[in-house]
N, C-alpha and C positions, 0 to 999 in steps of 0.2 A: 499571682493567683494561687490559692490553695485548693486542692481537690479533696481534702479530708473532711468527713462528716464530723459534726459535733460529738462530744463524748456521749451525751444523752441519746442522740440518734444512733451512734455506734452500738450502744448497749441494746437498744430496742431491736435493731436489725439482727444482732447476734442471737437474740432470744427468739425472735419470731420469724426470721427468714425461712422460706421453704425452697431450698436449692433443688437442682435436678437430682433425681433418685438413681440415675444410671446413664446409659448411653443414649444415642440418637433415638428420637421418636418416643421419649418418655411420656407416659400418659399424664393428662392433666389431673389435678387434685379433684377428688370426688366432690360433686356439687357445684363446681365452677367450670364453665365451658364457654363456647362460642355461641351466644344466642340468648342469654338470660336477660332479664329486665334491668334497667338502670333507673334508680329511684332517688337516692339521696344527693345532696349537694356535692359532697366529696366524690361520690360515684360519677356525677356529671363532669366534674373537673378531671377526674381520672380518665373518663371516656374521651374527653377532648385531647388530653395529653397522649393517649394511646392512638387515637386516629392520626394525630400529627406525626407520631413516631412511624406508623405504618407508611405514611406518605412522605417521609423524610423531610417534613416541614419543621426543621429545628428552630426556626425563629418563633413559630407558634408555640412550640414546647417551652422555649426559653421564657416567653412572656407569662407563662403560667407558674413560673418559679417564685418562691418567696423572695421578698426584697433582699434579705440578708444573703441568700444564696446567689442572687444575681450580682450582688456586690462583690462576691468572691470569684464567681465564674462568669466571665463574659461570653457573649454568643459565639465568638470564634473558638474559644477553648471548649465550650459545650459541644459545638458541632464536631470538632476534632475528636472528642472522646467517643461519640457515637459512630463516626466514620471509621475510626480505628478499630472498634469492636466489630463492625461489619467486615472490614478487610481481614482481620485475624480469623474470623469464623467463616470467611468466604461467603457471607450472606448475600443472597440475591433478592430476598423479600422478607419482611417482618410483618406478621399478621397478629392482631391483638383481638382478644375476646371482650365480652362485657364485664366491666369491673363489679366488684361486690365488697362492701365494707364501709366503715365510717372514717375514723381518723387515720387508719392505714388500710388502703384499698387494694384488694388482690386483683391483679390484672393478668389474665391468661395470655401467654405469648407463644407464638409458633414461628420459628426462624427456619426458613428454607435456605440451604447452603449448597455450594458446589461440591464440597469435599465430604461433608458429614451427613448428608441427607437432611431430614427435617428434625429439628431439635425443639422439643416442647417443654414448657415449664411456666413459671409465673414470676412476677415481681410484686413486692409489697410497696405501694406508693403512698408515702405519708402526705396527707392533706391537712393543713392547719385550719383554725377557726375562721380565717379570712379566705378560705377556699383557695389557698396557694400551695404549691407542691414543695415539700422540704427535700429537695433533690440531693443525691449523693452519687459518687462515681460508680458504685456497684450496681446502679440501676440501668446501666447501658446494655446489660445482657442477663438473661435468666441464669441462675445458678451461681452468681457471684456473691461474695460476702464483703463486708467492709475491709478495706486494705488489701483485697485480693485482686490480682490482675489477670485478665484473660490473655492467654498465650497459646502458641501453636508449635508443636514439634512436627517436622516434615520428614517424610520418607519419599525419596525420589523413585520414579519408575525407570526401567531400562529404556534408553532411547532406541527408537525403532530403526530398522534398516531403511535405506533409500534405494530403490531399484529403478532401472531404466524401464521403458515401456515394454520391453521384451523380457524383463525379469532379471537382468544382469545387476549384480550388487554394485552400487556406486559408492555407498558409505555404510559402515556398520561399526558396532562396538560400543562400549560404555561411553558416557558423555565425556569422561576425562581422556579417552584414548580412542578417538574415531580413526578408522582406517578406510582406505579405498582399494579393495582387492582387485578391481579392474584396471589397476595401474594408471597410466596417463589419462585415460578417458574419465575415470571417476575423479581423480585428483584435479582435473581441469575444471570441474563443475561442482564438486561436492561442497566446497567452501570450508569454513572453519567454525569451531565451537569454542566459545570462551565466555568469561563473565562480561556482562554488558556494562558499559560505562555511562549509559543513558539513564539518568535518574528517573525519568518518566516510565521507561520500560521496566526498570527495577521495581517501581511501585506497582505497576500493572502485573508483573509476575507475582508479587506478594498477594495482591488481591485475588489472583486465580489459584492460590494455594501453594505456590512455590516459595522457596526462600529467595530473598532479594539477590543473593549472590549465586543463584543457580546458573551454571553455564548454559548459554543459548547459541543458536546459530547466528553468526554475525555477517556471513557472506555466502554466496552461492546457493545451492539447493538446501543446505542446512538452514539458511535464513528463510528462503522462500517457503519451505515446508515446515517451519518451526512448529506451528500449531498441530500439524498432523503427526510429527515424529516424537513430540515431547511426552506423550502419554498423559495420564492424570496422576498427580501426586497423592499420596496418602499421608496419614499422620494422626496426631492426637491433639484434641482441643482440651486445654487445661484451664481450670480456675485455681490458681495457685498450684498446690500439689495434687489437687483432685481432678480426675479425668471426667470431662463432660461428654465427650464423644470421640470416636476414632474411626479410621477407615484405612483400607489397604491401598497401596499404589497399584495403578492399572497401566501396564505398558501398552503402547499401541502396537498393532500389527505392522508388518512391512508395508511401506508406502510406495506405491508405484507412481513414478513420475512420467511425464510425457516425452522424456528425452530418448532419442533414437541413438544408439551407440555408434552406428556407422556414420550418421550425419555429424554427430559430435566429434568423432575422430577426424572427419574431413575438415571440420571447422578449426580444430586445434592445429592440424597440419597446415591449413591455409594461413592461419594467423602467424605461424612460424616465429613465435617469440616476440613479434613486434608489438609496440604499444598500440592498442586498438581493441576492437570488439567485433564479433560476428554473431548474429542472431538468425535462427531459422525457425519458420513457423509452418504449420499445416494450413493451407489457404482456406479450407472449408470449416475448420473448427477453432483456429487460433491457438491450438496446442503448440507449445514450444518444443521444437525438435532438437535444438542445439543452442547453447550459450557459451561463447568462448571469450576470454579476455574481459574487457569492460563493457560487455554487451548491454548491460542494463544499469550500470552504476556510475557512469561519468558523462553526463550530457555535454555535448559540444555543438558549436554552430553547424547546422546541417548543410549549408551552402545550397547548391542548386537542386538537391533532392527535395527541398521544400517547394520547388516549383510545381510539384504534384498537387500541393494544397492550393496554390495560387491558380493553377489551371482548373481545378475542381470548382473553385468559387467563380471563376470567369465563365466557364461553360454553363454552370447552373444559372447564372444571371444572363446568359445569352449575350455576353460581351465579346465573344470571339468564336470563330469557326476554324477548323483545321485548314481550310482553303484561303483564309484571309491573308492578305499580303502585307508585309512590313518592310520598311526601308532598311537597306543593307548599310549599316554604319558600325563604327567601332565602339560607340558609347551612347548613353542617354543622359541628357542634362536635366536634373531635378533640383529645384531650389538653387540653381546656379552651380551645382556640383556634378561633375561627370561620373557616371557609374559605368565602368568599362567592361567590355567582354574579356574573357580569358586571354591573356597575352596581347590585349589590344587588337584582336583580330576583327575583321569585318564579318558581320553576322546579320542575318535577316532572311527575307524571302517569305515563303508561306509559313503559317503558324506551325505546321507539321515540321518543316525544316528547322524553324527557330527552336522548337522543343528538342529535336534530335541533336542539334548543335549547341543547345543550352545558352541562348543569346540573352545576356543580361540587358542588352539594349532594348529588347522586346518585353521582357518580364517585369523589369522595374517599373516602367510606365504603366504596364497592365495592372500591376499591383495597386498603383495610385488610383487607377480607374475603378478597380474593385472596391477600394476603400478599406479603412481600418476595421470598421465594424464587421463587414462581410468576411474579410480575411481572417480575423480573430475567431469569429463564430464558426467558420469552416474548419479552422485548425482545431478548435475545441471539440468539434464533433469527431475528428480523427483521434482525439485523446490528449491533446496538449492541455496544460493547465489543470490536470486532474491527477489525483493520487493513483498510481498504478495498482492494479489488483494483486500483483505479485509482491509479497512482503520483501522489503529490501530494495526493490527497484526504485530508481530515482525518477522523479517527474520530469517530463519534457515541458518546456515553458516558452511563452512569448508574452510581451506586454499586453495589458488590457487595451482595448481600442482607445479609451480616453487617455492612455499614457503615451500613445504615439502622437507626438506633438507637431509633426511636420510631414509634408509629402515625402521628404527625403527618407524619414524613418520608415514610413509605410513601404516605399519602394525598396529600401534595403531589406526590410523584413520579407518582402515578397520573393526575394532571391536567396533567402536563408541566411542573411547576415544580420547586422544590428544586434538586437538582444534576443534573438531566437536561439533556443538550445534544444537538442534532441539526443536520444540514445539510439544505438542500432536497433534495439527492440522496438522503439517507437517507429522508426522508419520501416522496419519490417511489417509493423502493423498497418502502416499506410499502404504498402504494396499489397498486403493481404486483403485490405478493404477493396481495392481496385480489382484484384483477382477474383473476389467473391461477389462481383456485381454491385458494389457500393455498400455492402453490409459488413460492418466491423464486428469481428468476433474478438472479445477481450482476451488478450493473451493469458494463458494459464500453464503452469507446470505440473498441475495435479491431474493425473489421468482419471477420467470419470467424474471430475469435479463439476460444479454448476457452471453453466454457460451464460454469458451475458452478450447480447447482440444489440446492435444499433445501426439503423440505416443512416449512412453518412451522406450519400448522394444517390442519384437515380442510376438504374442499370444502364440507361443510355449514355450518361456521362462517363460511367466506369468503362464501358466498351470503347468510347472515343479515346479515353486516356490510355487504355490498353494498346490501341493501334499506335498512338503516339510513342508509347514506351517500346514497342516492337521496333519502331524506326530508330530509336536510340541505339539498339544493339545491331540492327541490320546495316545502318549506314552512318550513324552518328558518333557520339563520344564514347559509347559503350561496347564497341565491337569486340573488345578483348573478352567479353563474357559469352560470346557465341558458342553454341554447342551443336555442331554439325547441322542436321536437318531438323533439330528441335527449335521451335520458335521461343525465344527468350524475350521477356518484357523487362525493361530496366530503366533506371534513371541515375545518371552520375551526379556527383557534387564535388566541388572543390571550394572549401570554406577558407577565406582569408582570416588569419588570427590576429591581425593588427591593421591599422590604417596605413595604406601605402602612400598617403598624401600628407602634406603639411609638415611642420617642424618636427613632429614626433613620429614621422613615418618609419615603418619597418621595411626592410628589403623584401621585395616580392621573390618568392622561391619556394622550393619543396619543403624546406624546414619551417616555413611560416604558413603552411596550409594543411588543412585536414582533408583527407581523401575519403570520399563516400561512394557507395553504390547500393541501391536497393532494387530488388528484382524478383521475378518468379518465372516458373516454366512448368509445362509448356503453356504458352499463351493460348487462351481459349479453353483449355482443359487442365488447369493448374494442379500440380502435385506438391510443389515445394516453393516456399518464399525464403529469400536470403537477403540480409542487409549486412554491409561491411563498412567499418570505419577504421582508418589508420590515422593516428594522430601525428601531425607534423611530418607527413610522408608523401607529399606530392599531390598529383591530380587524381581525381576519382577514376577517370578512364584508364589511367596508366598503372595504378596500383590496386585500387579497390575492386574494379571490375574483373581483372584476371583472378583475383583471390576468391571472388564469389563463384566463379565458373565450376571448380571441382566440388564445391559444396552443393550447388544446384544439381550436378550430376549424381552425387550421392543420394539425393532425395528423389530422383526419378524412379518410378516403378520399373520401367524397362530401360536399363542403362545400356 
């Protein structure tokens, strides 16, 4: 395909084109504006072309082209030419006025842009005797001439500081050399800034006025707060060597995060360099108080912490009560396959006791009774299968109900195995929802940012689950998280990372299990939520629960 106009067309445009006379917001040529009458056939065709341009209906525009032009420029290349001009100019809207003229029709154009304000001008649209448009590439933007390309020169703003909620600097400096003056606390959460390898992100950067290779946050708070700290670029919009518009870069002011320096320090200390993650939230707002390790970036099987979801679904459907009795056995048989309790122990009794001791033999059949649709719907209300609001956070997922093809898969999912995956941030959000009376506050790292709330379950169900979680710490699998006379609500999880049955069975043991614990304190008047994951590091009650305890303490108002 060639994008060059004919020689005759090139001469006419060179002689008669009316380029922009200056910078942004250039006035329209006298006598032509938005609102005059459209009378002639060429004017009518130009009006149709202009309306389609404003509506980004490139197919309609292309249908109005002369046959020889359509032969040279197919719809795909035509669309790309206009979209490229939009991206270069950072256009958010194109408005066109009423055309005027005969063989060459003047069309007023107003382009609203992110970087350069409003650019006004006109194009001269040639319309032949067949009432078709003799299009050329310089018609994609006002101010262009034949053979001239629209380009942009970029000036980057200074990247803003990232602060803790108390004003401590967590990251600062130019984009090429960010530092964390707060030492270990800042470096543990600030993240890194470098050029993105994601082609979609690079294109999106360009559309917002940055160069494609502009360094961006790729992890930690630098990633999560990228839009807030990046500022607004400036630059010059050029038609060849001629300047059409320019703007100055605008750096953003310091960005205050929700991170609490003391709680973050406690989380880093508790993680102790082990592979895993710790997330802490404010129970009433969903504000993130700490993120250590892979707290939001590496979903893992959640094991028995997912029983919080199963219990919510069962209580909401009135399928179980805390006083209900269950057989004391070592496993449950589903589809002829035994799903065993931890270490093959005998487990059962009341539902309260079964929850405290995390009996798979109770929860796997209960999950089957709940059913795939109810289980998945409840999980999704808690935040599974949705894109996290925090930029850079990985989604927690489970199969759609229709993808769970057997009772065995439903039962396995109900105990956090199978294809269920979660991050510590997601499990902290589950505990936050229970602590907040069944209302989920979407986690956020931006202090004072917009809040998103959702009722996940009733207050009655949440209070029942809270009592069950208190039992876990008082006399169940989570006693290592106890804090003196402070009531702690928690749920342990130990996720198997391979099948311990069959020819491909893996050896059961600490190196083949993830340890989980999600919790809040004080129960009844919660002040802090903490979730802990250790990858391939034993049982939740033995490793994750004791690590959560000092982080919970750090978050208590009266320590």
